[in-house]
C-alpha positions in Angstrom: 0.0 0.0 0.0 1.4 3.4 -1.0 2.7 5.6 1.9 0.0 8.1 3.0 2.0 11.3 3.3 -1.1 13.3 4.2 -1.7 11.2 7.4 2.0 11.5 8.4 1.9 15.3 7.8 -1.4 15.6 9.7 0.1 13.8 12.6 3.1 16.2 12.7 0.9 19.2 12.4 -1.5 18.0 15.1 1.3 17.6 17.6 2.8 20.9 16.6 -0.5 22.6 17.4 -0.6 20.6 20.6 2.6 22.3 21.7 1.3 25.7 20.8 -2.0 24.9 22.6 -0.2 24.0 25.8 1.9 27.2 25.6 -1.3 29.2 25.3 -2.7 27.5 28.3 -0.3 29.6 30.4 -2.0 32.7 29.2 -5.7 32.0 28.5 -7.8 33.6 31.2 -10.1 31.6 33.5 -8.7 28.2 32.5 -6.9 26.0 35.0 -3.3 25.0 34.2 -0.2 24.0 36.2 1.2 27.5 36.1 -0.4 30.7 35.0 1.2 33.9 33.9 0.1 37.3 35.2 -0.5 38.2 31.5 -3.7 36.3 30.8 -6.1 37.2 28.1 -9.8 36.4 27.6 -9.6 36.7 23.8 -7.5 33.5 23.7 -10.5 31.5 24.8 -12.2 31.5 21.4 -9.3 30.2 19.3 -8.5 27.7 22.0 -12.0 26.4 22.0 -12.0 26.2 18.2 -8.8 24.1 18.4 -9.8 22.1 21.4 -13.0 20.6 19.8 -11.0 18.6 17.3 -7.4 18.4 18.4 -7.6 15.2 20.5 -10.3 13.6 18.3 -8.0 14.1 15.3 -5.2 12.3 17.1 -7.3 9.3 18.0 -8.7 9.0 14.5 -5.2 9.2 13.1 -4.0 6.5 15.5 -6.8 4.2 14.2 -6.0 5.1 10.6 -2.3 4.3 11.2 -3.1 0.8 12.4 -5.4 0.2 9.5 -2.8 1.3 7.0 -0.2 -0.9 8.7 -2.0 -4.1 7.7 -1.4 -5.9 10.9 -4.4 -8.2 10.8 -2.2 -11.3 10.1 0.2 -10.5 12.9 -2.1 -9.0 15.5 -0.5 -10.3 18.6 3.0 -9.4 17.5 1.8 -6.0 16.8 0.1 -5.8 20.2 3.4 -6.7 21.9 5.3 -4.2 19.9 2.8 -1.4 20.6 2.8 -2.3 24.3 6.5 -1.8 24.4 6.4 1.4 22.3 3.7 3.0 24.5 4.3 1.7 28.0 8.0 2.3 28.3 7.8 6.0 27.3 4.8 6.4 29.5 6.5 5.0 32.6 9.7 6.9 31.9 7.7 10.1 31.3 5.8 9.7 34.5 8.8 9.0 36.7 11.3 11.4 35.1 9.9 13.9 32.6 6.6 14.8 34.2 8.3 15.0 37.6 9.9 18.4 36.6 6.3 19.7 36.1 5.3 18.7 39.6 8.4 20.3 41.1 8.0 23.6 39.3 4.3 23.8 40.1 5.0 22.9 43.7 7.7 25.5 44.0 5.6 28.2 42.3 2.7 27.6 44.7 5.0 27.5 47.8 4.2 23.9 48.7 7.7 22.5 48.2 11.1 23.4 49.6 14.0 24.1 47.3 16.0 21.1 46.1 15.3 19.1 42.9 17.0 15.9 43.9 15.3 15.6 47.3 12.0 16.2 45.5 12.8 13.4 43.0 13.5 10.9 45.9 10.2 11.7 47.6 8.4 11.7 44.2 9.7 8.2 43.4 8.9 7.0 46.9 5.3 8.4 46.5 6.1 10.3 49.8 5.0 13.8 48.9 2.5 15.7 51.1 -1.1 16.1 49.9 -1.4 18.6 47.1 2.4 18.7 46.4 2.3 16.9 43.1 2.3 13.2 43.3 3.1 10.6 40.6 1.0 11.4 37.5 1.0 11.2 33.7 -0.3 14.8 33.1 -0.1 15.4 29.3 0.9 11.8 28.6 -2.6 10.6 29.3 -3.0 10.1 25.5 -0.5 7.2 25.7 -2.3 5.7 28.7 -5.5 5.7 26.7 -4.1 4.6 23.4 -2.7 1.4 24.8 -6.0 -0.3 26.0 -7.7 1.0 22.9 -5.1 -0.7 20.7 -5.4 -4.0 22.6 -9.2 -3.8 22.3 -8.9 -3.2 18.6 -6.6 -6.2 18.2 -9.1 -8.4 19.9 -12.1 -7.2 17.8 -10.4 -7.0 14.4 -12.0 -10.3 13.2 -15.4 -9.0 14.2 -14.9 -5.7 12.4 -13.7 -7.4 9.2 -17.1 -7.5 7.4 -17.9 -3.8 8.2 -14.4 -2.7 7.1 -14.8 -4.6 3.8 -18.1 -3.0 3.2 -16.7 0.5 3.8 -13.9 -0.1 1.2 -16.5 0.0 -1.5 -20.0 0.3 -0.2 -22.7 -1.4 -2.2 -24.9 1.6 -1.4 -22.7 4.7 -1.3 -25.5 7.1 -0.5 -26.4 5.1 2.6 -22.8 5.0 3.7 -22.4 8.7 3.1 -25.6 9.4 5.1 -24.4 7.2 7.9 -21.0 8.8 8.1 -22.5 12.3 8.0 -25.1 11.8 10.7 -24.2 8.9 13.0 -20.9 10.3 14.4 -22.7 13.6 15.2 -25.6 11.8 16.8 -23.3 9.7 18.9 -21.2 12.7 20.0 -24.5 14.5 20.9 -25.5 11.6 23.1 -22.1 11.8 24.8 -22.5 15.5 25.5 -26.1 15.3 26.7 -26.0 12.0 28.6 -22.4 11.7 29.9 -20.6 15.0 29.9 -22.9 16.7 32.5 -22.3 14.0 35.0 -18.8 12.8 34.2 -16.4 15.7 33.5 -13.1 14.9 31.8 -10.5 13.7 34.3 -7.8 12.0 32.1 -7.5 9.4 34.9 -8.4 6.5 32.6 -10.7 4.8 35.1 -14.1 6.4 35.3 -13.4 8.9 32.6 -16.5 7.9 30.7 -17.0 11.0 28.6 -13.5 10.9 27.1 -13.8 7.1 26.5 -17.2 7.4 24.9 -15.8 10.1 22.5 -12.3 8.9 21.8 -12.7 5.1 21.5 -15.4 5.1 18.8 -13.3 7.7 16.8 -10.2 5.5 17.1 -12.1 2.5 15.9 -13.7 4.5 13.1 -10.3 5.6 11.9 -9.3 2.0 11.6 -12.4 1.0 9.7 -12.1 3.9 7.2 -8.3 3.8 6.7 -8.2 1.7 3.6 -11.5 2.8 2.0 -10.9 4.6 -1.4 -14.5 5.6 -1.4 -14.2 7.4 2.0 -11.1 9.4 1.0 -12.7 10.4 -2.3 -15.9 11.4 -0.4 -14.0 13.7 2.1 -12.2 15.3 -0.8 -15.4 15.9 -2.7 -17.0 17.4 0.4 -14.1 19.4 1.7 -15.7 22.8 0.9 -19.2 21.9 2.3 -17.8 20.4 5.5 -15.5 23.4 6.0 -18.5 25.7 5.6 -20.7 23.7 8.0 -17.8 23.5 10.5 -17.4 27.3 10.4 -21.1 27.9 10.9 -21.2 25.4 13.8 -18.2 26.9 15.7 -19.6 30.4 15.1 -22.8 29.2 16.7 -21.1 27.8 19.8 -18.8 30.8 20.2 -21.6 33.3 19.7 -23.6 31.6 22.5 -20.6 31.7 24.7 -20.0 35.4 24.0 -23.7 36.0 25.0 -23.1 34.0 28.2 -25.3 31.1 27.1 -23.0 28.2 27.8 -23.0 25.5 30.5 -20.9 25.9 33.7 -17.6 24.1 34.1 -17.6 20.7 36.0 -20.6 18.7 37.0 -23.8 20.4 35.8 -27.1 20.7 37.7 -30.0 18.9 36.1 -31.8 22.1 35.2 -29.1 22.9 32.6 -30.2 19.9 30.5 -33.6 21.5 30.0 -32.4 24.9 28.8 -32.9 25.4 25.1 -29.6 27.3 24.5 -27.7 24.4 26.1 -29.0 22.0 23.5 -28.2 24.5 20.7 -24.7 25.0 22.0 -24.0 21.3 22.4 -25.3 20.5 19.0 -23.2 23.2 17.5 -20.2 21.8 19.3 -20.5 18.2 18.2 -21.4 19.2 14.6 -18.3 21.3 14.5 -16.1 18.5 15.9 -17.1 16.0 13.2 -17.4 18.3 10.2 -14.0 19.8 11.1 -12.5 16.4 11.1 -14.0 15.6 7.7 -12.8 18.9 6.3 -9.3 18.4 7.7 -9.0 15.0 6.2 -10.4 16.2 2.8 -8.0 19.2 2.6 -5.1 17.2 3.8 -5.7 14.6 1.1 -5.5 17.3 -1.5 -2.7 19.5 -0.1 -0.5 17.2 2.0 -0.2 13.9 0.2 3.3 14.4 -1.1 6.8 13.4 0.1 7.8 16.7 1.8 11.5 16.8 2.6 10.9 17.7 6.2 8.4 14.9 6.8 10.7 11.9 7.6 12.7 13.9 10.2 9.6 15.4 11.8 7.7 12.1 11.9 10.5 10.7 14.0 10.7 13.8 16.1 7.0 13.8 17.0 7.1 11.3 19.8 10.1 12.8 21.7 8.8 16.3 21.3 5.4 15.2 22.6 6.9 13.7 25.7 9.2 16.7 26.4 7.2 19.7 25.5 4.9 20.3 28.5 7.7 19.8 31.0 9.7 22.4 29.2 6.7 24.8 29.1 6.2 24.5 32.8 9.9 24.9 33.6 10.2 27.9 31.3 7.0 29.5 32.7 8.4 29.0 36.3 11.6 30.8 35.3 10.1 33.5 33.0 7.0 34.6 35.0 8.9 36.4 37.8 11.1 38.3 35.3 8.2 40.4 34.1 9.1 40.6 30.4 5.6 41.7 29.4 2.6 40.3 27.6 4.4 40.0 24.2 8.0 39.1 25.0 7.2 36.5 27.6 5.0 34.2 25.5 7.4 34.6 22.6 10.2 33.5 24.8 8.1 30.6 26.1 7.3 29.3 22.7 10.8 29.8 21.3 12.4 28.2 24.4 10.0 25.2 24.2 10.8 24.6 20.6 14.5 25.1 21.1 14.5 22.8 24.1 12.7 20.0 22.2 14.9 20.4 19.2 18.2 20.3 21.1 17.3 17.5 23.4 16.0 15.4 20.5 18.8 16.2 18.0 21.8 16.1 20.3 20.8 13.4 22.9 17.7 11.3 22.2 18.1 10.3 18.6 21.9 9.8 19.0 22.1 7.8 22.3 20.9 4.2 21.8 19.5 3.5 25.2 17.6 6.8 25.2 15.7 6.2 22.0 13.2 3.5 23.3 12.5 5.7 26.4 11.2 8.3 24.0 9.3 6.0 21.7 12.0 5.5 19.0 13.4 2.3 17.6 17.0 1.5 18.4 19.2 3.0 15.7 20.2 -0.4 14.2 16.6 -1.5 13.9 15.5 1.9 12.5 18.3 1.8 9.9 17.3 -1.7 8.7 13.7 -0.7 8.4 14.5 2.4 6.5 16.7 0.5 4.0 14.1 -2.2 3.5 11.4 0.4 3.1 8.8 -1.8 4.9 5.7 0.3 5.4 4.0 -2.0 7.8 6.9 -2.0 10.3 7.3 1.8 9.7 3.7 2.4 10.6 4.0 0.2 13.7 6.9 2.2 14.9 6.6 5.8 13.8 2.8 6.0 14.2 3.2 4.5 17.7 2.4 7.6 19.6 
């Protein structure tokens, strides 16, 4: 199967936007984050909401697509073992080492920890920190924690999904397939927002996070089902303008209602909210935007990004290490920059530039060059990576480089 450069490029772009999103979290007003600058702005809420609605759904769909394109059905259990190694090792290393810097900087900024990074690490590893002082967690690495059980579940149900996947490759009734793909995902996301979201706010704690699971797992499975369907990819290309238009109208509806103060409160919602008409309109606009934005993104990416860009191989390898590193660098830089009072322009520019520079230098000078570091950041060992590159085996490449 030919290499899908558009999916590789989308993955790189999605994680690049994730870095920008987390940098902006330091400055967006009224939103909780590990550290906040004194230079917060309310105007950031609108673009952040517009990105937030599809950024993680896009990553879960892409992860499902990558597995479908890898053609692992005849080697399911070997793939499951490889994916477990590629996800769990970086997750554990990230939790015990990389994320620990976030907990230390946050604890110091809030006055809950005494100075001393090494004594903090000892207590952190012993799970001996006082309440509220930043215990062991995965923070931004929750995506890896969720992707692993989703992948194992997919491996188990692949035989059951085979008939549906075969039908989607070339549907006998294309109009019915198009109608189902246009309506059913929106309807399901609406059910999630009306039935689960008010009672189960997002926690990213894996267990009990029913709203996130109900949204992310079906999108992950749908990405797998649609990955090899020529009909689907032709359909999203054909509808790239209409889906873009609907997405713009839907997000305009949600943002307008929010500007008017007609949006649900944060956290668990009282029952009366569910019976307010504007709540229904706001939620329907939200889920319509999520799905049509995804369709538009895939359609436009298929047209504009399906080509072998020179930067793509390097960036595809860099995605996983940058993802693991970026938020710890953001928190550390924010902890250092905020007291210096550089102002509302220079400070965020320094934060973004420092995060990008830190990820680039650590990846280029250390992670990709030191053999034992590579697996800790989701990369193959150099000898294995070289053999795969020379052999140009797309299945193994997809297992490895799409592993995040």
